C-alpha positions in Angstrom: 103.8 111.7 29.1 101.1 112.7 26.7 100.5 110.3 23.9 99.8 112.0 20.5 98.0 108.9 19.2 95.4 109.1 22.0 94.9 112.8 21.2 94.3 111.9 17.6 91.6 109.4 18.7 89.9 112.2 20.6 89.5 114.1 17.3 86.2 112.4 16.6 84.9 113.6 19.9 86.2 117.1 20.1 86.8 118.2 16.5 89.9 119.2 14.5 90.1 122.8 15.6 89.9 121.9 19.3 92.5 119.2 19.0 94.8 121.6 17.2 94.4 124.1 20.0 95.1 121.5 22.7 98.3 120.4 20.9 99.6 123.9 20.8 98.6 124.5 24.4 100.6 121.5 25.7 103.4 121.6 23.2 105.8 123.6 25.4 105.5 121.1 28.2 106.4 117.9 26.4 109.7 116.2 25.5 111.5 116.3 22.1 110.0 113.0 20.8 106.5 114.2 21.6 107.1 117.6 20.1 108.1 115.9 16.8 105.0 113.7 17.0 102.8 116.8 17.6 104.3 118.6 14.6 103.8 115.6 12.4 100.2 115.3 13.6 99.6 119.0 13.0 101.1 118.6 9.5 98.8 115.7 8.7 95.8 117.7 10.0 96.8 120.6 7.8 97.1 123.2 10.5 97.2 126.4 8.5 95.8 128.6 11.2 98.7 128.9 13.5 101.5 130.2 11.3 103.1 132.5 14.0 103.2 129.7 16.6 104.7 127.1 14.2 107.1 129.7 12.9 108.2 130.2 16.6 108.7 126.5 17.0 110.9 126.5 13.9 113.0 129.4 14.9 113.3 128.9 18.7 113.5 125.2 19.3 117.1 124.1 19.9 116.7 120.6 18.6 117.3 120.2 14.8 114.9 117.3 14.4 112.1 119.4 15.9 113.0 122.3 13.7 112.9 120.1 10.6 109.3 119.0 11.5 108.3 122.6 12.1 109.8 123.6 8.8 107.8 120.9 7.1 104.6 122.1 8.8 105.3 125.6 7.5 106.2 124.5 4.0 103.3 122.1 3.5 100.5 124.2 5.1 101.4 127.8 4.0 102.1 129.2 0.6 104.7 131.2 -1.1 106.8 133.8 0.5 105.2 133.5 3.9 106.4 129.9 4.2 109.9 130.6 2.9 110.7 133.7 5.0 111.4 131.9 8.3 113.7 129.5 6.5 115.6 132.4 5.0 115.8 134.1 8.4 117.3 131.0 10.0 119.8 130.5 7.2 120.9 134.2 7.5 121.0 134.3 11.3 122.1 130.9 12.5 125.8 130.3 13.3 
């Protein structure tokens, strides 16, 4: 299992942008707990360059806890209508 804390330690060696790219690349391969940690880490790193990817995590992940973290990432790192639109879509389209 990939440890998000060890990835954060690599930040000094590889830089913020590279670490963010790595997190997104391996995100689909990890378990729920790690996905939540990744999203929390992306939020603390203020990842505002991958809106579409994080929006997809929010809309398509089946786990509510993961979706909450993705929603936080959208809300805290993107402004206005763009951050709210995915939430409205989920409210209108979820059963």
